[in-house]
C-alpha positions in Angstrom: 72.1 -43.9 -10.4 75.3 -45.6 -11.5 75.4 -43.7 -14.8 74.1 -40.4 -13.3 71.6 -40.3 -16.2 67.9 -40.6 -16.8 66.7 -43.7 -18.6 63.3 -44.6 -19.9 61.4 -47.3 -18.0 61.0 -50.6 -19.8 57.6 -51.9 -21.1 55.3 -53.0 -18.3 56.7 -50.4 -15.9 56.1 -46.7 -15.3 57.6 -43.8 -13.5 56.5 -40.2 -12.7 60.1 -39.0 -12.8 60.0 -36.4 -10.1 56.9 -37.8 -8.5 55.1 -40.7 -6.9 51.6 -42.1 -7.4 49.5 -44.3 -5.2 46.8 -46.1 -7.2 46.8 -49.5 -5.5 44.8 -49.7 -2.3 44.8 -53.4 -1.5 46.5 -52.3 1.7 47.6 -48.9 3.2 50.7 -47.9 1.2 54.0 -47.4 3.1 54.2 -43.9 4.5 50.5 -43.5 5.1 48.9 -43.4 8.5 45.2 -43.5 9.5 44.1 -42.1 12.8 40.8 -41.8 14.5 39.6 -39.6 17.4 36.3 -38.9 19.0 35.2 -35.4 18.0 33.9 -34.7 21.5 37.2 -33.2 22.4 36.3 -31.8 25.8 34.3 -34.8 27.0 36.4 -37.5 25.5 36.8 -40.6 27.7 38.6 -43.9 27.3 35.3 -45.5 26.4 34.5 -43.1 23.6 38.0 -43.3 22.3 37.8 -47.1 22.1 34.6 -46.7 20.2 36.5 -44.9 17.4 39.4 -47.3 17.1 37.7 -49.0 14.1 36.7 -45.7 12.5 39.6 -45.4 10.0 40.2 -45.0 6.3 39.8 -48.4 4.7 41.7 -49.5 1.5 39.3 -51.1 -0.9 41.4 -52.1 -4.0 41.1 -49.2 -6.4 40.4 -46.6 -3.8 40.4 -45.9 -0.1 37.2 -45.2 1.8 36.5 -43.0 4.7 34.6 -43.7 7.9 30.8 -43.2 8.1 30.3 -42.7 11.8 30.5 -39.8 14.3 34.3 -40.0 14.6 37.0 -38.0 13.0 39.2 -40.1 10.7 42.4 -38.7 9.4 44.5 -40.0 6.6 48.1 -38.6 6.7 51.1 -38.7 4.5 54.4 -36.9 5.0 56.7 -36.0 2.1 59.9 -34.0 1.6 59.9 -32.0 -1.7 63.2 -31.0 -3.3 61.4 -28.4 -5.3 57.9 -26.9 -5.5 55.4 -29.3 -6.7 51.7 -30.4 -6.5 49.5 -33.0 -5.0 46.5 -34.1 -6.9 44.0 -36.8 -6.4 40.5 -37.9 -7.4 37.7 -38.0 -4.8 34.1 -39.0 -4.7 32.0 -37.1 -2.1 28.3 -37.6 -2.6 26.9 -37.1 0.9 26.9 -33.7 2.6 26.3 -35.3 6.0 30.0 -35.9 6.1 32.5 -33.0 6.6 35.4 -33.6 4.2 38.5 -31.4 4.4 42.0 -31.6 2.8 44.8 -29.4 4.0 48.6 -29.4 4.1 51.0 -28.4 6.9 54.6 -27.3 6.3 57.7 -27.4 8.4 56.3 -24.9 10.9 53.1 -26.9 11.2 51.2 -24.0 9.5 48.3 -25.1 7.3 48.0 -24.0 3.7 45.5 -21.3 2.6 42.0 -21.9 3.8 40.3 -21.3 0.5 40.7 -24.9 -0.8 40.4 -26.7 2.6 36.7 -27.6 2.5 35.8 -29.9 -0.3 32.7 -29.6 -2.4 30.3 -32.4 -2.8 30.6 -34.2 -6.2 27.8 -34.5 -8.7 29.1 -36.5 -11.6 31.3 -39.3 -10.3 34.9 -38.6 -9.5 36.2 -35.1 -9.2 39.9 -34.0 -9.7 41.5 -31.8 -7.0 45.0 -30.3 -7.0 47.0 -28.2 -4.5 50.4 -26.6 -4.8 53.1 -27.7 -2.4 56.1 -25.7 -1.2 59.7 -27.0 -1.1 60.6 -28.8 2.1 58.6 -31.0 4.5 54.8 -31.2 3.8 52.3 -33.3 5.7 49.1 -34.0 3.8 45.8 -34.5 5.7 42.5 -36.0 4.4 40.0 -35.7 7.3 36.4 -36.7 7.5 33.8 -36.4 10.2 30.3 -37.8 9.8 27.2 -36.8 11.6 24.2 -38.9 10.7 21.5 -37.5 13.0 18.6 -39.3 11.3 19.8 -42.8 11.9 20.8 -43.0 8.3 24.2 -44.4 7.3 26.2 -41.8 5.4 27.8 -42.5 2.1 31.6 -42.6 2.6 34.2 -40.3 0.9 36.4 -42.2 -1.6 39.9 -41.1 -2.6 42.1 -42.7 -5.4 45.1 -41.9 -7.6 47.1 -39.7 -5.3 50.0 -38.3 -7.2 52.7 -36.0 -5.7 55.3 -34.2 -7.8 58.5 -32.3 -6.7 60.1 -35.2 -4.8 63.6 -36.5 -5.4 64.3 -38.1 -8.8 63.2 -41.7 -8.6 65.8 -44.4 -8.9 63.5 -47.1 -10.0 60.5 -47.8 -12.1 57.3 -49.3 -10.8 55.6 -52.3 -12.4 52.1 -51.8 -13.7 49.5 -53.2 -11.3 47.3 -56.1 -12.3 44.6 -55.1 -14.8 46.8 -52.5 -16.4 49.7 -52.6 -18.9 52.4 -50.4 -20.5 53.2 -51.4 -24.1 55.8 -48.6 -24.6 59.1 -47.6 -23.0 59.1 -44.5 -20.8 55.5 -44.6 -19.7 54.4 -42.3 -17.0 51.2 -44.3 -16.4 49.7 -47.7 -17.2 46.6 -48.3 -19.3 43.5 -50.3 -18.2 42.8 -53.6 -19.9 39.6 -53.6 -22.0 36.6 -55.7 -21.1 36.9 -59.5 -21.5 40.7 -59.3 -21.0 43.1 -59.4 -18.0 46.7 -58.8 -17.1 49.0 -59.7 -14.3 51.5 -57.4 -12.5 54.0 -55.7 -14.8 52.4 -56.8 -18.1 53.1 -55.2 -21.5 49.8 -56.3 -22.9 46.4 -57.8 -21.9 45.3 -61.4 -22.4 41.9 -62.3 -23.8 39.5 -64.3 -21.6 38.4 -67.7 -22.8 35.0 -67.9 -24.6 33.3 -69.2 -21.5 34.6 -66.4 -19.3 34.3 -62.7 -19.0 35.9 -59.7 -17.2 35.1 -56.1 -16.7 37.4 -53.2 -17.7 40.7 -53.2 -15.8 40.4 -56.7 -14.4 43.2 -58.9 -13.3 41.2 -62.2 -13.6 38.4 -63.6 -15.7 35.2 -65.1 -14.3 33.1 -68.0 -15.6 30.0 -66.9 -17.5 26.7 -68.0 -15.9 23.8 -69.3 -17.8 21.5 -66.6 -19.2 18.2 -66.1 -17.4 15.2 -63.8 -17.9 17.0 -61.3 -15.7 19.7 -60.7 -18.3 17.6 -59.0 -21.0 15.0 -56.2 -21.2 12.6 -54.9 -23.8 12.3 -51.5 -25.5 10.5 -49.9 -28.4 11.8 -48.6 -31.7 10.8 -45.2 -33.0 7.6 -45.0 -35.0 8.0 -45.9 -38.7 6.2 -44.2 -41.6 3.1 -46.4 -41.1 2.8 -45.3 -37.4 3.9 -48.6 -36.0 6.6 -49.5 -33.5 8.5 -52.7 -32.9 9.0 -54.4 -29.6 12.7 -55.2 -29.2 14.4 -57.5 -26.7 18.0 -56.8 -25.9 20.7 -58.3 -23.7 21.7 -56.2 -20.8 25.2 -54.8 -21.3 27.8 -55.8 -20.7 26.6 -59.3 -21.6 28.2 -61.6 -19.0 25.9 -64.7 -19.4 26.2 -67.6 -21.9 23.3 -68.9 -24.0 25.1 -72.2 -24.7 25.0 -73.5 -21.2 22.4 -76.0 -20.1 19.2 -74.3 -18.8 20.1 -71.0 -20.4 17.2 -69.0 -21.8 17.3 -67.6 -25.3 16.6 -64.0 -26.2 12.9 -63.7 -27.1 12.1 -62.9 -30.7 11.8 -59.2 -31.5 10.0 -57.4 -34.2 6.4 -57.7 -33.1 4.7 -54.5 -34.4 2.2 -52.5 -32.5 0.5 -49.2 -33.0 2.6 -46.2 -31.8 1.3 -44.5 -28.8 0.0 -41.0 -29.5 2.2 -38.0 -29.3 2.5 -36.1 -26.0 0.2 -33.1 -25.5 1.5 -30.1 -27.3 3.1 -32.2 -30.1 1.7 -33.3 -33.4 2.5 -36.3 -35.7 4.4 -35.6 -38.9 4.1 -37.5 -42.1 7.0 -39.7 -41.0 5.1 -40.5 -37.8 7.5 -38.6 -35.6 6.3 -36.2 -33.0 7.2 -32.5 -33.3 6.2 -29.6 -31.0 3.4 -27.3 -32.0 4.4 -23.7 -32.8 3.7 -21.0 -30.2 0.2 -19.8 -30.2 -1.2 -23.2 -30.9 -2.1 -26.3 -28.8 -2.8 -30.0 -29.3 -3.9 -33.1 -27.5 -1.2 -35.2 -29.2 -2.7 -35.3 -32.7 -3.1 -32.0 -34.7 -2.2 -28.5 -33.7 -4.9 -25.9 -33.4 -4.5 -22.2 -33.1 -5.6 -20.7 -29.8 -8.9 -18.7 -30.3 -8.8 -14.9 -30.1 -8.7 -13.8 -26.5 -6.8 -16.8 -25.3 -3.2 -17.8 -24.8 -1.4 -21.2 -24.7 -0.6 -22.6 -21.3 3.0 -23.6 -22.1 4.9 -26.4 -20.3 6.0 -30.0 -20.8 3.6 -32.9 -20.3 5.1 -36.3 -20.9 2.7 -39.2 -20.6 3.4 -41.3 -23.7 6.9 -42.9 -23.9 7.8 -44.1 -27.4 11.1 -42.4 -27.5 13.0 -40.5 -24.9 12.3 -36.7 -25.2 15.2 -34.6 -26.5 15.6 -32.7 -23.3 16.0 -35.9 -21.3 19.0 -38.2 -21.0 19.7 -41.4 -19.2 22.9 -43.1 -17.9 24.2 -45.5 -15.3 26.5 -44.6 -12.4 28.5 -47.6 -11.3 27.9 -48.6 -7.7 31.3 -50.2 -7.5 33.8 -47.6 -8.9 31.4 -44.7 -9.1 32.1 -43.9 -12.8 29.5 -43.2 -15.4 29.0 -45.9 -18.0 27.8 -45.5 -21.6 24.7 -47.4 -20.8 20.9 -46.7 -20.9 19.5 -46.6 -17.4 15.8 -46.1 -18.2 13.9 -47.6 -21.1 10.6 -46.4 -22.7 7.6 -48.7 -22.5 4.6 -47.0 -24.1 2.6 -45.6 -21.2 5.6 -45.5 -18.8 9.4 -45.4 -18.6 11.1 -48.0 -16.4 14.6 -48.8 -15.1 16.6 -51.1 -17.3 19.0 -53.9 -16.2 22.3 -52.5 -15.0 25.7 -54.1 -14.9 25.2 -54.7 -11.2 22.3 -54.4 -8.8 24.0 -51.6 -6.9 24.3 -49.4 -9.9 22.4 -46.1 -10.0 20.0 -45.9 -12.9 19.8 -42.2 -13.7 17.2 -40.2 -15.6 17.7 -36.4 -16.0 15.4 -33.7 -17.4 16.8 -30.3 -18.2 14.5 -27.3 -18.3 16.1 -24.1 -19.7 14.0 -21.6 -17.7 10.5 -20.5 -16.9 8.1 -17.8 -17.8 5.9 -17.2 -14.8 2.7 -15.1 -15.2 3.1 -11.4 -14.4 0.9 -11.6 -11.4 3.6 -13.7 -9.6 6.5 -11.4 -10.6 4.9 -8.5 -8.7 5.3 -10.2 -5.3 8.7 -11.4 -4.1 7.2 -13.6 -1.4 4.9 -15.6 -3.5 7.9 -17.4 -5.1 6.2 -20.1 -7.0 7.2 -19.7 -10.7 6.4 -23.2 -11.8 5.9 -26.7 -10.5 6.8 -30.2 -11.5 4.5 -33.1 -10.9 5.3 -36.8 -11.7 3.5 -40.1 -11.1 5.7 -43.0 -10.2 5.8 -46.5 -8.8 8.5 -48.8 -7.3 8.4 -52.6 -7.1 11.1 -53.9 -4.9 12.0 -57.1 -3.1 15.0 -55.7 -1.2 16.2 -52.3 0.1 15.8 -50.3 -3.1 15.9 -46.5 -3.1 14.5 -43.9 -5.5 16.0 -40.5 -5.3 14.5 -37.3 -6.7 17.2 -34.5 -7.0 17.1 -30.9 -8.2 20.0 -28.9 -9.6 20.1 -25.2 -10.4 22.3 -23.5 -12.9 24.5 -26.6 -13.2 25.1 -26.7 -9.5 25.3 -29.9 -7.5 22.1 -31.9 -7.5 20.5 -31.8 -4.0 18.3 -34.7 -3.0 14.8 -33.4 -2.4 13.0 -36.6 -1.5 13.8 -40.3 -1.1 11.5 -43.3 -1.3 12.6 -46.7 0.1 11.1 -50.0 -0.7 8.0 -50.7 -2.7 5.7 -47.7 -3.2 2.3 -47.9 -4.9 1.4 -45.6 -7.8 1.4 -42.1 -6.4 2.0 -38.5 -7.4 4.7 -36.0 -6.1 4.8 -32.3 -6.7 7.8 -30.0 -6.3 7.4 -26.2 -6.2 10.0 -24.3 -8.3 10.7 -20.9 -6.7 13.5 -19.4 -8.8 13.6 -18.7 -12.6 16.8 -20.5 -13.6 18.0 -23.4 -15.6 16.9 -26.4 -13.7 17.8 -30.1 -13.9 15.6 -32.8 -12.4 17.2 -36.2 -11.7 15.7 -39.5 -10.8 18.1 -42.1 -9.5 17.1 -45.7 -8.7 19.4 -48.1 -6.9 18.2 -51.7 -6.4 20.4 -52.5 -3.4 23.3 -51.0 -1.6 25.1 -54.3 -1.3 28.5 -54.2 -3.0 28.1 -57.7 -4.5 28.3 -57.7 -8.3 25.7 -59.5 -10.2 22.1 -59.3 -11.3 19.9 -60.9 -8.7 17.2 -58.3 -8.4 16.6 -57.1 -11.9 12.8 -57.5 -11.4 13.0 -54.6 -8.9 12.1 -51.6 -11.0 11.0 -48.0 -10.8 8.4 -46.7 -13.2 7.5 -43.2 -14.1 4.1 -42.8 -15.8 3.9 -39.0 -16.4 6.0 -35.9 -15.9 4.3 -32.4 -16.0 6.3 -29.1 -15.8 4.4 -25.8 -16.0 5.4 -22.3 -17.3 8.4 -23.6 -19.2 10.2 -21.2 -21.6 9.8 -22.5 -25.2 7.3 -25.1 -23.9 4.3 -26.5 -25.7 0.6 -26.2 -24.8 -2.1 -28.8 -24.4 -4.9 -26.2 -24.0 -5.5 -22.5 -24.2 -6.6 -20.3 -21.4 -8.7 -17.1 -21.6 -7.0 -13.8 -21.3 -8.3 -10.5 -20.1 -9.7 -8.5 -23.0 -8.2 -5.2 -21.9 -4.8 -6.7 -21.5 -4.7 -8.9 -24.6 -2.3 -8.3 -27.5 -3.1 -8.5 -31.1 -3.2 -12.1 -32.2 -3.2 -15.2 -30.1 -0.8 -14.1 -27.3 -1.9 -12.1 -24.4 -0.9 -11.2 -20.9 -2.6 -11.9 -17.6 -4.7 -9.5 -15.6 -2.9 -7.1 -13.2 -1.8 -8.5 -9.9 -4.8 -9.1 -7.6 -7.4 -9.4 -10.4 -9.2 -12.4 -11.8 -10.7 -12.9 -15.2 -14.5 -13.0 -15.5 -15.2 -16.0 -17.8 -18.3 -14.5 -19.3 -17.1 -11.0 -20.2 -13.4 -11.6 -20.2 -12.8 -8.5 -18.1 -10.4 -8.1 -15.2 -12.0 -7.7 -11.8 -10.4 -7.1 -8.5 -10.6 -9.6 -5.8 -12.7 -8.6 -2.8 -10.9 -7.3 0.3 -9.1 -9.8 2.4 -8.9 -12.5 -0.3 -6.0 -13.9 -2.1 -5.7 -15.4 -5.6 -5.6 -19.1 -5.6 -4.1 -19.7 -9.0 -1.5 -17.9 -11.2 -4.0 -17.6 -14.0 -7.2 -16.9 -12.1 -10.6 -17.5 -13.7 -13.8 -16.6 -12.0 -14.6 -15.1 -8.5 -14.0 -18.5 -6.9 -10.3 -18.0 -7.5 -10.3 -15.4 -4.7 -9.8 -17.3 -1.5 -10.9 -15.7 1.8 -8.0 -15.1 4.2 -8.0 -16.9 7.5 -9.2 -15.4 10.8 -7.0 -12.6 12.1 -5.3 -12.0 8.8 -5.7 -9.7 5.8 -4.5 -9.6 2.3 -1.8 -7.4 0.8 -2.5 -4.9 -2.0 -2.0 -7.4 -4.8 -3.9 -10.2 -3.2 -1.0 -12.6 -3.3 -0.8 -13.6 0.4 -2.5 -13.2 3.7 -0.6 -11.8 6.6 -1.0 -10.5 10.2 0.3 -7.1 11.1 1.1 -8.2 14.7 -2.3 -7.1 16.0 -5.3 -9.1 17.0 -8.8 -8.6 18.5 -11.2 -11.1 20.0 -14.6 -10.6 21.6 -16.0 -12.5 24.5 -19.5 -12.2 26.1 -18.1 -9.8 28.7 -15.6 -7.7 26.9 -13.2 -7.3 23.8 -9.5 -8.1 24.1 -7.1 -6.2 21.8 -3.6 -7.4 21.3 -0.4 -5.8 19.9 2.5 -8.1 19.3 4.8 -5.6 17.7 7.3 -6.2 20.5 7.5 -9.9 19.3 8.0 -9.1 15.5 11.8 -9.7 15.5 13.1 -13.2 14.7 14.0 -15.4 17.7 15.9 -18.7 18.0 15.2 -21.7 20.1 17.2 -24.9 20.5 15.7 -28.1 21.6 17.4 -30.3 24.2 20.6 -32.0 23.2 20.3 -35.2 21.3 23.0 -37.9 20.9 23.9 -40.3 18.1 25.0 -43.9 18.8 28.6 -42.7 19.0 27.7 -40.0 21.5 27.8 -37.1 19.0 25.8 -34.2 20.5 23.6 -32.1 18.3 20.6 -29.8 18.6 17.5 -29.1 16.6 17.7 -25.4 16.2 14.5 -23.4 15.4 14.2 -19.9 14.0 10.8 -18.1 14.3 9.4 -14.9 13.0 5.9 -14.5 14.4 4.4 -12.0 12.0 7.1 -11.6 9.4 7.3 -8.2 7.7 4.0 -7.5 5.9 3.9 -11.1 5.0 7.6 -11.4 4.1 9.1 -14.3 5.9 12.3 -13.4 7.9 13.6 -16.7 9.4 16.6 -18.1 7.7 18.2 -21.5 8.1 21.3 -22.5 6.2 23.4 -25.5 5.3 27.1 -24.7 5.7 28.6 -28.2 5.7 30.6 -27.7 2.6 31.0 -24.0 3.1 32.5 -23.6 6.5 35.1 -21.2 5.1 32.3 -18.7 4.3 32.2 -16.0 7.0 29.1 -15.9 9.1 26.4 -13.7 7.7 27.3 -14.4 4.0 25.2 -17.1 2.6 27.2 -17.3 -0.6 26.9 -20.7 -2.2 25.4 -22.4 0.8 21.8 -23.5 0.7 19.4 -21.5 2.8 15.7 -21.6 3.5 13.5 -18.6 4.3 10.3 -19.1 6.1 8.2 -18.0 9.1 9.6 -21.0 11.0 12.5 -23.1 10.0 14.6 -25.8 11.5 18.3 -26.9 11.1 20.5 -29.4 12.8 23.3 -27.7 14.7 26.5 -29.4 15.8 28.2 -27.0 18.2 31.8 -25.9 17.6 33.1 -27.4 20.8 32.0 -30.8 19.5 33.5 -30.6 16.0 36.6 -28.7 16.9 36.0 -26.2 14.1 35.7 -22.4 14.6 32.1 -22.3 13.5 29.3 -24.7 14.4 28.0 -26.9 11.7 24.5 -26.2 10.4 22.9 -28.7 8.1 19.6 -30.1 6.8 17.5 -26.9 6.9 13.8 -27.5 6.7 10.9 -25.1 6.3 8.2 -25.6 8.8 6.0 -22.6 8.0 5.7 -21.1 4.5 2.3 -19.4 4.8 0.2 -18.0 7.6 -3.2 -19.8 7.8 -4.8 -17.6 10.5 -4.7 -16.3 14.0 -7.4 -17.3 16.5 -8.0 -18.4 20.1 -9.5 -21.7 18.9 -7.4 -24.8 19.2 -8.2 -26.0 15.6 -8.0 -24.2 12.3 -8.0 -25.7 8.8 -7.3 -29.2 10.0 -4.4 -28.1 12.3 -4.8 -28.7 16.0 -2.8 -27.1 18.8 -3.5 -29.4 21.8 -3.7 -27.5 25.1 -2.3 -30.4 27.0 1.1 -30.2 25.3 1.9 -27.2 27.6 1.3 -26.3 31.2 -2.2 -24.8 31.7 -2.9 -21.1 31.4 -2.9 -19.7 35.0 -4.4 -16.2 34.4 -7.6 -17.3 32.6 -6.8 -15.3 29.4 -7.2 -17.4 26.3 -4.0 -18.1 24.4 -3.7 -16.6 20.9 -2.5 -19.2 18.4 -0.8 -18.6 15.1 -1.3 -21.4 12.5 1.1 -22.0 9.6 1.6 -24.5 6.9 4.6 -25.6 4.9 4.7 -26.3 1.1 7.1 -29.2 1.5 5.2 -32.4 0.9 7.2 -35.3 2.1 6.8 -39.1 2.1 5.7 -39.1 5.8 3.8 -35.8 5.7 1.5 -36.1 2.8 -0.2 -32.8 3.4 3.0 -30.9 4.3 4.3 -29.8 7.7 2.3 -27.5 9.9 3.3 -25.3 12.8 1.4 -23.6 15.7 2.8 -20.9 17.9 0.8 -20.4 21.1 1.3 -16.9 22.4 0.5 -16.6 26.1 0.2 -13.6 28.4 2.9 -13.7 31.1 3.4 -10.3 32.9 6.5 -11.6 34.7 8.3 -12.1 31.4 9.1 -8.8 29.7 9.4 -8.7 25.9 10.5 -10.7 24.0 9.7 -13.3 26.7 10.6 -16.9 26.5 10.0 -19.8 24.0 9.4 -23.4 25.0 8.8 -26.7 23.4 6.2 -29.3 24.4 7.4 -31.2 27.5 6.4 -34.5 26.0 8.0 -33.8 22.6 11.4 -32.3 23.2 12.0 -31.6 19.5 8.9 -29.6 19.0 6.9 -32.3 17.3 5.4 -35.6 18.4 4.8 -37.0 14.9 7.4 -35.3 12.7 4.8 -33.3 10.7 3.1 -31.0 13.3 5.3 -28.6 15.3 4.2 -26.7 18.4 5.7 -23.8 20.3 4.7 -21.8 23.3 5.8 -18.1 23.5 5.2 -16.5 26.9 5.7 -12.7 27.2 4.2 -9.6 28.7 3.8 -8.3 25.2 1.3 -11.1 24.6 -1.1 -9.7 27.1 -4.2 -7.8 25.9 -4.0 -4.1 25.7 -5.2 -2.3 28.8 -8.7 -0.6 28.6 -11.0 1.2 30.9 -12.4 -2.1 32.1 -9.0 -3.0 33.6 -9.0 -0.3 36.3 -11.4 1.1 38.9 -11.6 4.4 41.0 -11.0 4.7 44.8 -12.6 7.9 46.3 -11.1 9.2 49.6 -13.0 11.0 52.4 -13.4 14.8 52.5 -10.5 16.3 54.5 -10.3 20.1 55.0 -12.7 20.6 52.1 -10.6 18.5 49.7 -11.5 15.1 48.3 -9.1 12.8 46.2 -10.1 10.2 43.5 -7.3 7.6 42.8 -7.4 5.0 39.9 -5.8 1.6 40.4 -5.5 -1.6 38.3 -7.8 -4.5 39.1 -5.9 -7.4 40.6 -4.6 -9.5 39.2 -3.6 -7.2 36.4 -4.2 -9.1 33.1 -3.2 -6.5 30.5 -0.1 -4.6 29.2 0.3 -1.4 27.3 -2.9 0.2 25.9 -4.4 3.0 28.0 -2.6 4.4 31.0 -4.0 4.9 34.5 -5.8 8.4 34.7 -4.1 10.9 36.9 -5.3 11.4 40.5 -8.3 13.7 40.6 -8.7 16.4 43.4 -12.2 18.0 44.1 -13.5 20.6 46.6 -16.0 19.2 49.1 -18.1 20.4 52.3 -17.5 18.9 55.7 -20.2 17.6 58.0 -19.9 20.6 60.5 -21.0 23.0 57.7 -24.0 20.9 56.8 -24.9 20.6 60.5 -25.0 24.4 60.8 -27.0 24.7 57.7 -29.5 22.2 59.0 -30.0 24.0 62.4 -30.5 27.3 60.7 -33.0 25.9 58.3 -34.9 24.2 61.2 -35.0 27.4 63.2 -36.4 29.4 60.3 -39.0 26.7 59.7 -40.1 26.8 63.4 -40.6 30.6 63.3 -42.6 30.4 60.2 -44.8 27.7 61.6 -45.4 29.9 64.8 -46.5 32.9 62.7 -48.8 30.8 60.6 -50.3 29.3 63.7 -51.1 32.8 65.2 -52.5 34.0 61.9 -54.9 31.1 61.6 -56.0 31.4 65.3 -57.0 35.0 64.7 -58.8 34.1 61.5 -60.7 31.4 63.4 -61.8 34.0 66.1 -63.3 36.2 63.5 -65.2 33.3 61.9 -66.7 32.4 65.3 -67.9 36.0 65.8 -69.6 36.1 62.5 -71.2 32.8 63.1 -72.6 33.8 66.5 -74.1 37.0 65.0 -75.7 35.1 62.2 -77.3 32.8 64.8 -78.7 35.7 66.8 -80.2 37.2 63.7 -81.8 34.0 62.8 -83.9 33.9 66.1 -85.9 37.1 65.3 -89.2 37.1 63.6 -89.2 37.5 60.0 -90.9 41.0 60.3 -88.7 42.3 62.9 -85.5 44.1 62.1 -82.5 43.2 64.0 -81.5 45.5 66.8 -78.6 47.6 66.2 -75.4 46.5 67.8 -74.1 50.0 68.2 -74.8 53.5 67.5 -74.3 54.9 64.0 -72.9 51.7 62.6 -74.6 50.5 59.4 -75.5 46.9 58.9 -72.7 45.0 57.3 -70.0 47.1 58.9 -67.7 45.9 61.6 -66.6 47.8 64.6 -63.5 49.8 63.9 -61.3 47.7 66.1 -62.3 44.7 64.1 -61.9 46.6 60.9 -58.4 47.6 61.7 -57.2 44.2 62.6 -59.1 42.0 60.2 -58.7 44.1 57.1 -57.0 42.4 54.2 -54.6 45.3 54.0 -51.1 44.8 55.2 -50.1 46.0 58.6 -48.5 49.1 57.0 -51.6 49.8 54.9 -53.9 49.4 57.9 -52.0 51.9 59.9 -52.0 54.3 57.0 -55.8 54.0 56.5 -56.4 54.4 60.2 -54.6 57.7 60.5 -55.9 59.2 57.3 -59.6 58.8 58.2 -59.5 60.6 61.7 -60.8 64.2 61.8 -58.9 66.8 63.6 -61.3 66.7 66.5 -60.6 63.1 67.0 -63.8 61.6 65.5 -64.0 59.6 62.4 -65.9 61.1 59.5 -68.8 59.0 58.4 -70.4 59.6 55.0 -74.2 59.8 55.3 -76.7 60.1 52.5 -79.5 62.5 52.6 -82.9 61.3 52.3 -83.3 63.0 49.0 -80.2 61.3 47.7 -78.2 64.5 47.4 -74.6 64.8 47.8 -73.0 63.4 50.8 -72.4 65.5 53.8 -69.9 65.0 56.4 -71.2 65.0 59.8 
């Protein structure tokens, strides 16, 4: 300043010129402030504020660490820039259960552009971040909020090497911090001391440690070397030599910090013992130099020689690693330091013949990392035809962990070079077991196994006997993979040569004839390459298969028969997705959160419609655009929601999405299906007496606690008082929908869940006959237990006769009957008189002697003739006929003409 000129800094010192750097964090540097507040803004009390007083950013030497509890911790720094400049820093952000944001406010307290505010989680150690600053006052904010809802301690956010440019020209040079040095004038930064050396503050060079001491890179002191033990070395195998043998090699763990010369120290065991090489992995063959090379496409092997696939077959390509003589070319291993979170040029996993195991790290809290990269997949064509059956491949591995302390094994999956996401975590010792992960997208995938012996930040090697072992890794349908066997193809679909395609979607291959045959109705194909009719699995009750037999679905209709009648259901009013939040839960700090469920009862022809997202590191993405955020699609999914009034952000935080229902098992009124039970006692009893219809689902996610995956039941209940879509509820005894973490249960009450109305649900009421009109009215039976379906018939009106009319008809009919009876009585009385007369005449004739003739009754009347009066009235002629005959036979003189015969039998003569 005296000379008004710029001069270079001396050795051992550095300067940024127009900037400042903060790389020492033994204490909070001057100008920085760390504040903490309870994120429950509206409900904050003095007690909750006091609970957050210790939740601040903590300096830890080379970096500063954030809080890990449910408080908001803010690190602030105010700076005045003379010209436009930048702020850049390095950060380590491994855990998405912490919200991490960095923003800048200017003179008018306006924050900078929102695009770079939300930080992305880091994958490979420290990440570099830079933001431009405007001239004038700038306030920098690093703010974190953790929300550990599963009682799991979050990993903190780390920040180091904060550098700001654009400030006033510096008037002094800063000395290099211990462990660093500057050997030249005009340095803008200091260099780290190499291993086994140290430096004090402001040094121009580093000093070598004594022979009995050691130091790590960038150390300010040296430590005394301990005596070597059996925990300081490990064994490995060399590559196979020309004679097919491998050597067992013992190596000191690097960096070597122990001494072999001290009393009680162990020596490195002798190496060089030769053993037979393990065979090549399936799909590889052994060359003349005893190395393993992949078989060409169209051939297969069991690890010895390659054989061409027979005609009509194709190789089942993939990767199957079960012999470990050398690390495969598509795998790499390294060590991530658990102290400064930088990758070291060390081997984290070592091959051991029939398994691969975690080697000895520099410290017990290092992460031993093994990564397998797969360039892509070639799924069978039958899968590509259906967008819902998303399995394109699967990875299965067999592992074991042997631990004496709190070790952890992570399995992580990355896609297209994106951040690795932990899929499953195992803690403590685990016996030999298998784990399968379903791959649902054809992309470049990376699979990572990370093993940490302990989370303690103590350096040293106390628990090197704690190891993780992987025995085999099997990945299917890999592009440019190798084959361990050949599978039959369909003859009509086969190409010329050894390669062929699969049958059309929904067809299986007949093993005997090699022909493609369609699966029977309402069955689905069990496998991607289906062989035999047994590959067609019958759909569950209440479901049917789609056209390509890839999944079973329910079209929101259902029918069930009882001894008395048949119930038909139509759930189309319930087909849209619905959401349900459980009761509020609270963490130890009082952070409120919800378990949020999204349900789609039937889906859309089997296509799942419920979506749950993770927007922790993507809060800037507008709602409705998933973008880079992780999302899960299922029939039923769950996410953890922290409402915006709790976090203070514009949008609520949605994290940890989980699929609870990937496929529909069946629809039935039974309480148990396929090993899944929906206990009736979880919900209040059904008051109407109509059986509940239960939808049963399963999830593909197999977890450590749910060995057979999660399951979900949705109990659909008729409730006429709740119009569609009705209401959803969780079990009263299990507020988060599950009592064991694996089986979830929901109750959906709605009028749309009632059976469809039919003719059995109404009856007719017939009114009396009024003025010749009678009405028939139809009414529902009470209580009404149906919805929709048939409608009530219209009122029917008919013409009827009253009782007065029928009384008149009866009297008339009775009168006519009486008259008829009277006439008949008279007729038969007359008939009876004539019979009596004839009878008396016969009696009189019977009293004469046989030789006497009967006396004549009257003059000129022949025997056998009646008197004319009797003749008139007893003739069989009608009354009109009798009168006619009577008048026609009278002579004009008033006498009847009687025909007489002559004695000679001549013609008659009228007398």
